[in-house]
C-alpha positions as CSV (number, residue, x, y, z in Angstrom):
1,M,-27.9,-6.4,11.7
2,G,-29.4,-3.5,9.8
3,G,-31.4,-0.5,10.9
4,R,-32.9,2.8,10.0
5,V,-31.9,6.0,11.7
6,G,-33.4,9.5,11.5
7,A,-31.1,12.3,10.7
8,R,-30.8,15.5,12.6
9,P,-33.1,18.3,11.4
10,A,-31.6,20.7,8.9
11,G,-30.5,24.2,10.0
12,R,-29.7,23.1,13.5
13,G,-26.8,25.5,13.7
14,A,-24.3,27.5,11.7
15,M,-21.3,25.7,10.5
16,M,-18.3,26.5,12.7
17,A,-15.2,28.2,11.3
18,G,-12.7,25.6,10.2
19,M,-15.2,22.8,9.8
20,G,-15.7,21.1,6.5
21,K,-19.1,20.9,4.9
22,Y,-19.3,17.1,5.5
23,D,-17.9,17.0,9.1
24,E,-21.4,16.8,10.5
25,L,-22.2,13.7,8.4
26,R,-18.9,12.2,9.7
27,D,-19.9,13.0,13.3
28,F,-23.4,11.7,12.8
29,L,-22.2,8.4,11.5
30,R,-19.6,8.1,14.3
31,H,-22.4,8.1,16.8
32,Q,-24.3,5.3,15.2
33,R,-24.0,1.8,16.8
34,L,-25.6,-0.2,14.0
35,A,-23.6,-2.3,11.5
36,Q,-25.7,-0.7,8.7
37,V,-27.4,2.7,8.6
38,T,-29.9,3.3,5.7
39,L,-30.8,6.9,5.1
40,T,-32.8,8.7,2.5
41,F,-31.0,11.4,0.5
42,A,-33.2,13.9,2.3
43,E,-32.1,12.6,5.7
44,V,-28.4,12.9,4.6
45,A,-29.1,16.4,3.3
46,G,-30.6,17.3,6.6
47,V,-27.3,16.5,8.3
48,V,-25.1,18.3,5.8
49,P,-25.1,22.1,6.1
50,G,-26.5,23.5,2.8
51,G,-27.7,20.0,1.8
52,L,-26.4,17.8,-0.9
53,P,-25.3,18.9,-4.4
54,P,-27.5,18.0,-7.4
55,S,-24.9,15.4,-8.5
56,A,-25.6,13.3,-5.3
57,Y,-29.1,12.7,-6.6
58,V,-28.3,11.7,-10.1
59,H,-24.8,10.2,-10.2
60,R,-24.0,6.9,-8.3
61,A,-20.3,7.8,-8.6
62,W,-20.8,10.7,-6.1
63,W,-21.4,8.0,-3.4
64,A,-18.2,6.1,-4.3
65,N,-15.8,5.2,-1.4
66,E,-12.9,7.4,-2.7
67,E,-10.6,8.9,-0.2
68,S,-8.3,10.7,-2.6
69,G,-8.6,14.0,-4.4
70,T,-11.4,16.4,-3.5
71,H,-13.9,13.9,-2.4
72,S,-14.4,15.3,1.1
73,H,-18.0,13.9,1.2
74,A,-16.6,10.3,0.8
75,R,-13.9,10.9,3.4
76,S,-16.6,11.9,5.9
77,W,-18.2,8.5,6.0
78,L,-14.9,6.6,5.5
79,H,-13.4,8.5,8.5
80,A,-16.5,7.6,10.5
81,G,-15.7,3.9,9.9
82,Y,-18.4,3.3,7.2
83,R,-18.5,2.6,3.5
84,T,-21.4,3.0,1.1
85,T,-22.7,-0.4,0.2
86,D,-26.0,0.3,-1.5
87,V,-27.0,3.4,-3.4
88,N,-30.5,3.5,-4.9
89,L,-30.9,6.7,-7.0
90,T,-34.5,5.8,-7.9
91,A,-35.6,5.4,-4.3
92,G,-33.2,8.2,-3.1
93,R,-31.5,6.2,-0.4
94,V,-28.1,5.1,0.6
95,T,-26.8,2.4,3.0
96,F,-23.7,2.9,5.0
97,T,-22.1,-0.3,6.3
98,R,-19.5,-0.4,9.1
99,A,-16.1,-1.2,7.7
100,D,-14.7,-3.4,10.4
């Protein structure tokens, strides 16, 4: 079962002290009930305070499911129970699939 979900609008509030940049993406995904969530990069950027870095738009490796090192962006979706399963740089979209 797949689906498409709209992201929250950008600038919906200041980032709270002690929160990581990608915590809002983690929280957004935690509230999804679909097995798959497909978002445009613009929709993801709308959830992340300050948007996405330029590398997210041009390097598929940015979307890798890596929990180690400094990959806080990947930990956000992994800790929400999702993995990236399809990244289309040309179309500017990513599919997160529930990792059950």
